[in-house]
N, C-alpha and C positions, 0 to 999 in steps of 0.2 A: 524388125523382129528381135526379140530378146534372146541373148545367148544363154545356153544352159551352163550350169557350173562346170560340167565336164569339158565344155568348150574352152574354158580358161586354162585348164590343165593341158588340153590338146595343143594349145598355142605355146605352152611352156616346154614342149619337147626340146631337148638339147640344152635346157637351162636348169639352174639349181632350184630344187624344191625342198620344202620341209613338210614332214608327215608326222602327225601325232597319232599314236597307237592306243588302243583300248587298255593296254597293260601299263600305260603311263610313259613309255619310252618315246623318244623322238628320233626320226630318221631324216638325215639330210643327204642330198646327193643330186646327181644329174639325171633328170627324167629321160629315159630312152623310149619308152612305149607305155601305152595303157589300153585297157579294153573297157567295155560297157559295164563290167562288174567292178570297175575301179581297181583291178589288179594293176600294180605299177611295177615296171622294170626300172631299177635304179642302178646307175654306175657310180663309182667313187663313193659308195654308201658309208655313212658313219652313223652309229647308233649311240644315242646319249641316254644314260640311265641316271636315276637319282638326282634329278634337277640339274644336270650338267657336270656332276662330279666325275663320272666314269664315261669315257668315250672309247668306242670300239670301231676300228676300221674294218669293213667287210668286203670291199670291192664291189662286185656285182650282186644285186639282191632283188628278189621278187617279193613284193609286199602284197599279201592277199587283201582284196578289197573289203572283206567283212571284218577285218581287224582295225580298220582306219576310222579315227574320229574326225580328223580333217586333213586335207592336203592343200598346200598353197605354194604358188611360185614365190621365190625369195626375191625381193627388190634389192638390187645392188646399186 
């Protein structure tokens, strides 16, 4: 049976992820939870703006699923 894309994120709970948003920003942090709407709860969140020039540390963040272009586990 083929895994769904959301299954890859489900396996990434507790690991670092990168999220690209529709407004061009990128969010990185530790994925704590997600739901079927792809709402993501992120700890140790950092938002990167302007292609990496500006970084903002936010702590805990909820990213609404309909603002996400892509989300992926980070390979370390």
